[in-house]
C-alpha positions as CSV (number, residue, x, y, z in Angstrom):
1,M,-3.8,-2.1,-84.7
2,V,-2.5,0.5,-82.2
3,T,-1.1,-0.6,-78.9
4,L,-0.9,1.8,-76.0
5,Q,0.7,1.3,-72.6
6,L,-1.4,2.2,-69.5
7,K,1.2,4.8,-68.4
8,Q,0.4,6.7,-71.6
9,I,-3.2,7.2,-70.6
10,R,-4.0,10.1,-68.3
11,V,-7.4,10.6,-66.8
12,P,-7.9,14.2,-65.6
13,P,-9.8,14.7,-62.3
14,G,-13.5,14.6,-62.9
15,Q,-13.2,12.6,-66.1
16,R,-13.4,8.9,-67.1
17,I,-12.4,6.6,-69.9
18,I,-14.3,3.6,-71.1
19,L,-12.5,0.6,-72.7
20,E,-14.4,-2.0,-74.6
21,D,-13.5,-5.7,-75.2
22,V,-11.2,-5.9,-72.3
23,S,-10.5,-9.5,-71.3
24,W,-10.4,-10.6,-67.7
25,Q,-6.7,-11.2,-67.9
26,V,-6.2,-7.6,-69.2
27,F,-8.4,-6.3,-66.5
28,E,-6.3,-8.1,-63.8
29,A,-3.1,-6.7,-65.4
30,I,-4.5,-3.2,-65.4
31,L,-5.4,-3.5,-61.7
32,S,-1.9,-4.7,-61.0
33,E,-0.3,-1.9,-62.9
34,L,-2.5,0.7,-61.3
35,G,-1.7,-0.6,-57.9
36,E,-3.6,-0.2,-54.6
37,H,-2.4,3.3,-53.7
38,R,-4.1,5.4,-56.3
39,G,-6.9,8.0,-56.7
40,S,-8.7,6.4,-59.6
41,R,-11.6,4.0,-59.4
42,V,-12.5,1.1,-61.7
43,A,-15.6,-0.8,-62.7
44,Y,-15.6,-3.9,-64.9
45,S,-18.6,-5.8,-66.4
46,Q,-18.7,-8.2,-69.3
47,G,-15.6,-6.8,-71.0
48,T,-16.3,-3.1,-70.5
49,L,-13.8,-1.3,-68.2
50,E,-14.4,2.1,-66.8
51,I,-11.6,4.1,-65.1
52,M,-12.7,7.2,-63.2
53,A,-10.7,10.0,-61.6
54,P,-12.7,11.7,-58.8
55,L,-12.8,15.4,-58.0
56,P,-12.1,16.8,-54.5
57,E,-15.9,17.4,-54.2
58,H,-16.4,13.6,-54.7
59,E,-13.8,12.7,-52.1
60,R,-15.3,15.2,-49.5
61,C,-18.8,13.8,-50.0
62,K,-17.4,10.2,-49.7
63,V,-15.7,10.9,-46.5
64,I,-18.6,12.7,-44.7
65,I,-21.2,10.1,-45.8
66,G,-19.0,7.3,-44.6
67,D,-18.5,9.1,-41.3
68,L,-22.3,9.6,-41.0
69,V,-22.9,5.9,-41.6
70,K,-20.4,5.0,-38.9
71,A,-21.9,7.4,-36.5
72,L,-25.4,6.1,-37.1
73,L,-24.2,2.5,-36.7
74,D,-22.4,3.3,-33.4
75,E,-25.4,5.2,-32.0
76,L,-27.6,2.2,-32.8
77,D,-25.0,-0.1,-31.2
78,L,-24.6,-2.1,-34.4
79,N,-21.4,-3.9,-35.2
80,W,-19.8,-3.3,-38.6
81,E,-16.7,-3.7,-40.7
82,S,-15.8,-1.1,-43.4
83,L,-13.7,-2.1,-46.4
84,G,-13.7,1.3,-48.1
85,S,-12.9,1.1,-51.8
86,T,-11.8,-2.5,-51.8
87,T,-11.8,-4.2,-55.2
88,F,-14.6,-6.8,-55.3
89,K,-14.4,-9.1,-58.3
90,R,-15.4,-12.5,-59.7
91,K,-13.8,-14.0,-62.7
92,D,-16.6,-16.5,-63.3
93,I,-19.1,-13.7,-63.9
94,S,-16.7,-11.2,-65.4
95,A,-17.5,-8.4,-62.9
96,G,-15.4,-6.2,-60.7
97,I,-16.2,-3.0,-58.8
98,E,-14.5,-0.5,-56.4
99,P,-17.2,1.3,-54.4
100,D,-16.5,4.7,-52.9
101,D,-17.2,3.1,-49.5
102,C,-18.8,-0.1,-48.3
103,F,-19.9,-1.8,-45.1
104,Y,-20.5,-5.2,-43.8
105,I,-23.2,-5.0,-41.2
106,Q,-25.4,-8.2,-41.3
107,N,-22.3,-10.2,-42.3
108,Y,-19.7,-8.3,-40.2
109,K,-18.6,-11.3,-38.3
110,L,-17.5,-13.1,-41.4
111,M,-15.2,-10.2,-42.4
112,I,-13.3,-9.5,-39.1
113,G,-9.6,-9.7,-39.8
114,K,-10.0,-10.6,-43.5
115,D,-7.2,-9.3,-45.6
116,R,-8.2,-11.0,-48.8
117,I,-11.7,-11.2,-50.2
118,D,-12.9,-14.1,-52.4
119,L,-16.5,-13.6,-53.5
120,I,-16.8,-17.2,-54.4
121,V,-17.0,-17.9,-50.7
122,D,-17.3,-14.5,-49.0
123,P,-20.5,-12.4,-49.2
124,P,-20.5,-9.1,-51.0
125,P,-20.8,-5.9,-48.9
126,D,-24.2,-5.4,-47.3
127,L,-24.1,-1.7,-48.2
128,A,-22.2,0.1,-50.9
129,I,-22.0,3.9,-51.3
130,E,-21.3,5.7,-54.5
131,I,-20.8,9.4,-55.1
132,D,-22.0,10.3,-58.6
133,V,-20.1,13.5,-59.1
134,T,-17.6,12.4,-61.7
135,S,-20.0,10.0,-63.5
136,K,-23.1,7.9,-63.1
137,T,-22.5,4.7,-61.3
138,Q,-22.8,1.7,-63.6
139,I,-24.7,-0.8,-61.5
140,S,-24.3,-3.9,-63.8
141,A,-21.3,-5.0,-61.8
142,Y,-23.2,-4.6,-58.5
143,Q,-26.0,-6.6,-60.0
144,A,-23.7,-9.4,-61.0
145,L,-22.0,-9.4,-57.5
146,K,-25.4,-9.3,-55.8
147,V,-24.7,-6.3,-53.5
148,P,-28.1,-6.0,-51.7
149,E,-28.1,-2.2,-51.0
150,I,-26.6,0.7,-52.8
151,W,-26.7,4.4,-51.8
152,R,-26.0,6.9,-54.6
153,Y,-25.4,10.5,-53.8
154,E,-25.8,13.1,-56.5
155,S,-26.7,16.8,-56.6
156,K,-27.6,17.0,-52.9
157,N,-29.9,13.9,-53.2
158,L,-29.5,10.4,-51.9
159,E,-31.0,7.5,-53.8
160,I,-31.4,4.0,-52.2
161,S,-31.5,1.0,-54.5
162,L,-32.3,-2.5,-53.3
163,L,-31.6,-5.7,-55.1
164,Q,-34.8,-7.6,-55.8
165,G,-34.2,-10.7,-57.8
166,E,-31.8,-9.7,-60.5
167,Q,-32.8,-6.0,-60.6
168,Y,-32.4,-2.9,-58.4
169,V,-35.5,-1.0,-57.4
170,K,-35.6,2.4,-55.8
171,S,-36.7,2.7,-52.2
172,L,-37.4,5.5,-49.8
173,I,-36.4,3.2,-46.9
174,S,-33.1,1.6,-46.1
175,P,-33.7,-1.9,-44.6
176,T,-30.4,-1.4,-42.7
177,F,-31.9,1.7,-40.9
178,P,-35.6,1.3,-41.3
179,T,-36.7,3.8,-38.6
180,F,-34.6,6.6,-40.1
181,S,-35.3,8.8,-43.1
182,I,-31.9,8.2,-44.7
183,T,-32.8,10.0,-47.9
184,E,-33.5,13.2,-45.9
185,L,-31.0,12.9,-43.1
186,I,-27.8,12.2,-45.1
187,P,-28.1,15.0,-47.7
188,R,-29.0,17.5,-44.9
189,F,-25.9,16.8,-42.9
190,V,-23.7,16.6,-45.9
191,E,-24.8,20.2,-46.7
192,M,-24.2,21.2,-43.1
193,A,-20.7,19.8,-43.4
194,R,-20.1,22.1,-46.3
195,T,-21.1,25.2,-44.4
196,T,-20.1,24.5,-40.8
197,G,-17.4,21.9,-41.2
198,M,-17.3,18.1,-40.9
199,S,-16.7,17.8,-37.2
200,S,-19.6,20.1,-36.2
201,A,-21.9,18.4,-38.7
202,L,-21.0,15.0,-37.2
203,R,-21.7,16.2,-33.7
204,A,-25.1,17.6,-34.8
205,F,-25.9,14.4,-36.6
206,R,-25.2,12.3,-33.5
207,Q,-27.4,14.6,-31.4
208,S,-30.2,14.2,-33.9
209,V,-29.9,10.4,-34.0
210,R,-29.8,10.2,-30.2
211,K,-32.9,12.4,-29.9
212,Q,-34.8,10.2,-32.3
213,I,-33.8,7.1,-30.4
214,Q,-34.8,8.6,-27.1
215,D,-38.2,9.7,-28.5
216,S,-39.0,6.4,-30.1
């Protein structure tokens, strides 16, 4: 049996490693050793641990989509709490995930001022966002944690998945923003950010949202 220390494992940007038969205690130890201030992301489900190192393209998309969501929430005068890439985990179901970004919207009041999350008593995020540049999002942990809505952005497309029972189903409509064509709007302004810059894309997005609200 060969034993390696975590510091001996290096994950290049854009790559991932998958470790099998990882106990919950080892998963917790790995999280502790990796620390909170790191660039990698982890996903854990039923003994399988995935560690991913995102590319700059991944981070750029994550930032702009998160900013677009915040702008849309603000224009709709909706309250929200964003917990970014917080580690969400539950030992009793052997599941843990770190979304690229996440939002509490329906349950925002419950999360105001919360510095520690306990999913035994706290709800999961209402909306999780994943950027599938480095690898495909493994949704088994999201299913176990019962996150109701996931957005996955890949190759200029946005896919909405809604939890129905125990499974996710694809949807063209976001129940969080039912009057907006999210699968069209978000990719369009992500691409605009690539060509004209994030700030100008965000301003144009706000103008578009305001116009739709005024016309409705």
